[in-house]
N, C-alpha and C positions, 0 to 999 in steps of 0.2 A: 520903630517905624523911619529914621532917617533910610539907614540902606534900601526899605524897599519902599518908598514916597513910590515909587514906579508906578506899584500895583496898587495905589489907591484907584477907585474909580473912582469919585466923586457921585456918588450913589445916598452918597447924607453927605454928614458937612467932616468937621478935616473929627473935631474934637468927638462926636461915639464913634470915628476912625479907629482915635488914637483907647480910646478909651474900651471897647471893642480889643485891640491887641494890649490895654492892661491886664483884661479881667483871664484872658486866658493866658498869660504869662504867671497872673498871679500864683492862679492853678493849679499851671503847672508846674511851677513853684515849688506850693505847702506838695499836689501830687510827688513830687523829687525829692524832699523831706521825709517824707510822713509824717506827711503834721495835716489835721483834721480843720472844718474852719472853728473849731471852739478855742481856734490858739487864734479866731483873725480880732483886730477891735471892731463890737459890736454894739461899744458906751455910746454911739448915734441911739439905736432901736435901742436899751436899756429910758437912754433920757426922753425919748419920748414919749415916755409911758411915765416915769415916776421919774421928778427933781430932787438934784440934788438938797440934801441939805445934813446940816452939820454936825446932825442930833446923833452918836452913837452906836442908838436903834435902832432912828432911821436906815444909818450908812450898813448897816449888817442884812436891813429887808434888801437894801438897790443891790447888797449882790449876792445874794438869794436872786433876786428876780434878773437878773443878767446873766448867773451862772442860767436856770432857762429861756434865759432867751438863744442868748450857744445850741441848747441842746435843741430847739424849737427848728432857729433856723438848721439848725445839722440835720435836721430827721425833711424838711419842706421839700422838698419835688424842685430837680432841677432846676424846671422853666422856669415855678416861684419864686428862687435864690438868685436865678441871675436878675430880675424882671426886679425883686427887691435892694436886691444891691444896686444898679450902678442908674434905680432909682433915686437909693438911699445918699450912695456915697458918693456917686459920678452925676448927684442932685440935676441928671439926665431928665428931658420929655418924652410922654409917653411916644411921640415920633420914632427921634431919637433912637432908642430901647425898643420900638418895634423892625425900624433898619437895619439895627446892628444885631438883631434877636432874629430875624426874617420872620417875624407875625405881622400881622392885624394891626392900628392902632392901639383901638379901640379893641382886641386884645390884649393886650399890655395894661391897661387900667380897669379888667376887666381881673386878669392874676393880679399884679399888684393893690387891688382894692379886697378879691378875694383874703390872696395871705396874710395882712393889715388884716382884716377881719378878723378871722383863724386866732393872729399871731394874739387880737388882743379881748378873746374871747381866754382866753386856757390864761393872760396870763390875769386876769379879772374876779375866772374861778381858782383859779391859785394862790395866790394875792389880798383879796381880798383887804381891805384891813376895817 
């Protein structure tokens, strides 16, 4: 980013531009090392569904949920995955996500909420207690 700052056009905030660079570098790293998103840390997604608990049975259940979330993220279409990752991990507002992905702000919101709803439904169906 430092050596390419002269290419920054100012169409979005610097943080959005840097987050976009980070996303592309990360996916390039995964591709080059033949890694998959299941190796990514998705604990934040799991914690939104399931709170930590010290009970060993609960811990095992949490690990199953974590594995299911990783599988779901792997299966989500790219446009959904990008919005979800930028919203959750980069904590970007929808306006910046829209600029980074060259979509409308409303589209970013709709994509995020549809992906989240679908993931929560799958989790509830598979892991209802």
